[in-house]
N, C-alpha and C positions, 0 to 999 in steps of 0.2 A: 564632516559626517555626511552631509548631503551629497558631496562630490563622490565619496566612496559608494554610497547607495546608488547613485546614477551610473557609476562605472560597473557595479555588479549587475545592474539591470541591462546595461548596454552590451556587456560581454556574455550574457546568458544566450546560449544557442537557441535558435528559432524553434527547434523541435521540443524544447522544454516548455515554451509557451503554448505550443500545440497540445502537449500533454495536459497542461493546466486547463485549457479550454475544454478538452474532452472530459476531464475530471469534473469540472463544474457542470457541464451539460448532463453528464451521466448522473451526478449527484442530485441535481435538481429534478431529473426524471424520477429518481428513486424516492423523492419526497412525496410522490403521489402513488396511489395504488396502481400497479401495473402487472402485466403478464410476465411470468418468470421466464427468463432466458439464461440458462447456465453458461452458454457461450459468451454472451455479453458480460456476465458476471465475472468471467475469468480474464477478461481483457486487462483490467487495471492491475490485478495481482501479477499477471504475466509481465506487464510493462515494468512494474517496480522490481520484480525479481530479476529480470534481465538487466535492468539498469544497475542494480546492486551487485549481482554476480559478475557482470562484465568489469566493473570497477575493482572488485575484489581480485579477480583473476589477472587483471592487466596492470594494476597500479600499486597495490599494497605489497609490502615486503614480507608479510606473514600470511599468505593466502590460505594455507591449509587450516591454521588455527582460527583465522577469521571466518572461514566458511563453516567450520564446525560450530562456532559460537553463533553465527548467523542462523544456521538451521535450528539449533536448540531454541534460540529465542523466537524464531518464527513459529515454532510449535507452541511455545508458551503464549505468544501473542494470539494464536488461533484459539487456544483454550480460553483465554480472557475474553476474546471477542465472542466466542460461543456463549459464554455466560452473559455477556451484554445483550446478545440477541435471543435470549431464552424466551422472551415474551413476544417475539416477532409474530405477526398475524398473517395467516394464509387462508385462502378460501378458493373454491372453484366457481367458475363462471363460464357457461357455455363450453364445458369440457376442458377449460384451461385453468392452470394453477395461477392464482393471482396472489401477489405479496402485498401486504399493507405498506403504505408509504411511511417513511421514517426519516428523521434528520441524521440518524446514526451513519448511514453510508457516506453522505457528503462530508460529515465531520471527520470520519476516519480517513477518507481519501485525501481531504485537504490537509489534515494533520500529517499524513504520510508524505505528501508532496512537500510541505513546508519543512519538515524535519530533514528529508533527503536534500532539498535545495540548500538549506543552511549548512548541513554537513559538507556538501560539495563546494559551497562558497568558502567555507573554512579551509578545505583542502586546497582549493585554488589559490588562496591567499597565504597559506602556510604549508607548502608541499612537503616540508620535512616531516609532517605528521604521518605520511605514508610509511615511513620507516620507524615510527614510534610504536612499540609493541602494545603499550597500554591503550593508545588511541585506536589501534587496530581492533582491540577487544571492545572498546566503547562503541566504535562504529558498528561492529557486528551485533552487539546487544541492541543498540537503538534501531538500526536498519532492519534487523531480523524481526524484532518485536513489532515494529510498526507495519511491516509487510504482513506478518501473521494476523494482525488485527483485521485485515481484509478478508480473511477466510471464515470467520465465524458465521456471517450471513450466508456464505456459500454452502458451508457444511449443513447449516440448518435447512437451507432450501433443498439440498440433496436428500436429507432425511425426510422432509415433507413430501417430496415427489415420490420417494420409495413407499411411504406409508399410504399414499393415495392410490398407488397402483395395485395394492393388495388389500 
């Protein structure tokens, strides 16, 4: 088991570790109150969406069905996340919108990373799953939902910025 774990780590592309470091850095920053930046907030969802959709389009045998399931569950994940962020705190300071620190973002980002990583390790070790329709659907459900979880805080932030402007 240790040997398998070491092989998985050794064969993981460098860019995956870079993404993990960025996630941790961003997540730790969001644990403290900080100035809202929608651009920075969109970086992680963009990375995970590109990572997921690229794999869906290039590797899976049922990309259309998988993409539909992915999008539906991404929206469901966003709704669940919006509910989770319903008590997110915002305030203004020196004319800037500040969001209260929270452990939710790092928890959601690391959960997303771990889920994606595990699914991709499974696919690397069991490539026949790319052709399994049920697995395609499961991949779409899990990947879409976890990516959707990234959007609740962003949606709440956009709403808050809009309310402050008027």
